MIPA-546242 format. One record per residue (C-alpha): x, y, z; residue in one letter. Coordinates in steps of 0.25 Angstrom, whole numbers, padded with zeros to 4 digits, always signed. Layout:
% residues N
XYZa...
//
This chain:
% residues 124
+0000+0000+0000m+0005+0014-0003s+0001+0028+0003i-0001+0039-0006k+0004+0052+0000i+0003+0066-0007d+0013+0077-0005s+0003+0085+0004d+0001+0074+0013q+0016+0071+0014l+0018+0086+0016t+0008+0085+0028k+0015+0073+0034l+0029+0080+0032l+0024+0092+0040r+0017+0084+0051d+0025+0085+0064s+0020+0071+0069i+0024+0064+0056i+0037+0071+0056v+0039+0067+0070r+0035+0052+0068i+0044+0050+0056v+0056+0057+0063s+0054+0048+0075v+0053+0035+0066l+0066+0040+0059d+0073+0037+0072i+0069+0023+0074a+0058+0013+0071s+0048+0015+0082l+0036+0008+0088s+0023+0016+0090i+0025+0016+0105l+0039+0023+0102e+0033+0033+0093l+0023+0036+0105l+0035+0038+0114e+0040+0049+0104y+0027+0057+0108n+0020+0054+0096l+0005+0051+0098t-0003+0039+0093r-0010+0049+0083r+0003+0053+0078d+0008+0039+0075i-0006+0036+0069n-0005+0048+0060y+0009+0044+0055a+0003+0030+0052l-0009+0035+0045l-0001+0044+0036n+0008+0033+0032g+0021+0039+0039v+0023+0027+0048i+0019+0013+0048v+0020+0001+0057v+0032-0007+0054d+0025-0021+0053k+0039-0028+0053s+0040-0024+0068t+0025-0024+0071s+0022-0031+0084s+0007-0030+0082s+0004-0041+0072t-0011-0042+0077a-0012-0027+0072y-0005-0030+0059e-0017-0039+0055d-0027-0028+0057t-0030-0015+0049q-0019-0005+0045p-0015+0004+0056i-0021+0017+0049q-0034+0010+0049d-0035+0008+0064l-0028+0021+0069n-0022+0012+0079i-0013+0022+0086l-0025+0032+0088v-0035+0021+0093s-0026+0016+0105g-0033+0003+0105d-0028-0011+0107f-0020-0011+0094y-0013+0002+0098f-0007-0004+0110h-0002-0016+0102n+0003-0007+0091f+0013+0002+0099l+0025-0007+0098s+0024-0007+0082n+0035+0000+0075k+0032+0010+0065v+0040+0015+0053k+0040+0026+0043l+0033+0023+0030t+0038+0029+0017d+0030+0042+0020v+0037+0042+0034g+0051+0040+0028l+0048+0051+0017y+0044+0061+0028i+0056+0057+0036l+0065+0059+0024d+0058+0073+0022t+0060+0077+0036i+0075+0074+0035k+0076+0082+0022g+0077+0070+0012g+0063+0069+0006g+0059+0079-0004e+0050+0071-0013k+0039+0061-0011l+0042+0047-0017p+0034+0039-0027n+0024+0049-0031n+0018+0051-0017n+0016+0036-0015v+0023+0030-0003l+0021+0016+0002p+0014+0013+0015n+0018+0001+0023e+0005-0001+0030i
//
């Protein structure tokens, strides 16, 4: 599956302080959702990054196999709901998607052009 992102949406994400903070934190290391919360990010912040395709759960390190067999994360708004799945989901690692990597590269001064005619792969 791929996510289509236009230049206006990308510009909005690049100017969003929450997105910039999340991609900057994930540049340091691969972190779990619980560790992102320890960086004073909120559940809504993390969910926002997931919904916008900036980060994705790293299924290669996922500890919540029961959750993997259910609906995609963005369909459930799992981080906002705070239900049973949320508590089991905290230890899952997240990683930057191609959109997140592009934003990180742009923040660092290396990105100037959106690759592949504004189509970026989405790993969800």
